[in-house]
C-alpha positions in Angstrom: 0.0 -0.1 0.2 1.5 3.7 -1.1 1.5 6.3 1.9 1.4 10.4 1.3 3.8 12.1 3.4 3.5 15.6 3.9 6.5 18.1 4.5 6.9 21.1 5.9 8.7 23.5 3.4 10.1 27.2 3.2 6.9 28.3 2.1 4.3 25.9 3.5 2.9 22.4 3.4 3.6 20.0 0.1 3.2 15.6 -0.3 4.9 12.8 -2.1 3.3 9.7 -2.7 5.4 7.1 -2.0 4.4 3.5 -3.9 4.8 0.3 -1.4 9.2 0.3 -2.3 9.1 3.8 -0.6 9.8 5.7 -4.4 8.0 8.8 -5.3 6.0 8.6 -7.7 3.9 11.9 -7.5 4.2 15.1 -5.5 1.7 18.4 -4.6 2.3 22.1 -5.3 3.1 23.8 -2.3 0.4 24.6 0.0 -0.3 28.1 2.5 -1.1 25.7 5.4 -1.8 21.7 6.5 -5.2 21.5 6.1 -5.1 23.0 2.2 -2.1 20.1 1.7 -4.7 17.4 3.0 -7.7 18.4 1.1 -5.2 17.9 -2.1 -4.6 14.5 -0.8 -8.0 13.6 -0.4 -8.5 15.0 -4.1 -5.9 12.6 -5.2 -7.3 9.6 -3.6 -10.7 10.2 -4.9 -9.6 11.5 -8.6 -6.8 9.2 -9.7 -8.5 6.0 -9.5 -11.1 7.0 -12.0 -9.2 10.1 -14.0 -9.1 9.3 -17.9 -5.4 8.9 -19.6 -4.8 12.0 -22.0 -1.6 10.5 -23.8 -0.6 14.4 -25.6 1.8 12.3 -26.9 0.6 11.0 -29.9 -0.7 13.2 -32.7 -4.2 15.0 -33.0 -4.4 13.0 -29.2 -8.2 13.3 -27.9 -8.5 16.1 -25.1 -10.3 13.7 -22.3 -12.5 15.1 -20.0 -10.9 16.0 -16.1 -10.1 14.0 -14.2 -7.6 13.2 -15.4 -3.6 12.0 -15.8 -1.8 14.2 -18.7 1.1 12.4 -20.6 3.8 15.0 -21.9 7.3 15.6 -22.6 9.2 18.1 -21.2 11.8 21.3 -22.5 14.5 18.5 -22.0 13.0 15.5 -23.8 11.8 13.8 -20.2 8.2 12.3 -20.0 6.2 13.3 -17.4 2.7 13.3 -16.4 0.1 15.9 -14.1 -3.2 14.8 -12.5 -6.0 17.0 -12.7 -8.5 16.9 -10.5 -13.0 17.8 -12.2 -12.4 21.1 -11.8 -9.2 21.2 -14.2 -6.4 22.6 -11.1 -2.9 20.0 -11.1 -3.0 18.2 -8.0 -0.2 15.8 -8.6 3.6 16.0 -10.9 5.7 12.8 -11.5 9.3 13.5 -11.7 10.6 12.8 -15.5 11.1 9.6 -17.2 13.8 8.9 -19.5 11.4 6.4 -20.8 7.6 6.9 -21.9 6.7 3.2 -20.5 8.1 4.0 -17.5 5.8 7.3 -17.3 3.1 5.2 -17.8 4.1 2.6 -15.0 4.4 5.8 -13.0 0.7 6.8 -13.6 -0.6 3.0 -13.2 1.4 3.1 -9.6 -0.4 6.1 -8.4 -3.9 4.7 -9.7 -3.0 1.5 -7.8 -1.2 3.4 -4.2 -3.2 6.5 -4.2 -6.8 5.4 -3.2 -6.1 3.5 -0.2 -2.9 5.1 1.0 -1.9 6.2 4.8 -1.5 9.6 5.3 2.3 10.3 7.2 
């Protein structure tokens, strides 16, 4: 089972979602207050398992309805995903991956690990 780790940073609070192996598979923005951060976690738990997959690497890709995972290539050519809630807000982002398959595995890992994850 995955876990959400809440951390206090200079400008507020953020969370990382870790897979069972301890790897960080998604991170949040920085929230100004801890209750907001915890709401972000609840949003990931609710949206990730039902989110559509929008593969922006495919030419002429179909724009999916929120909630959704958007898979894309960043400026340095690495592959990333972001999870958007029903309202279109980005609620979690990934690290950069060298391979598309690894990025897609990351999406599936967030789906699998978020729903029943504990909060630390």
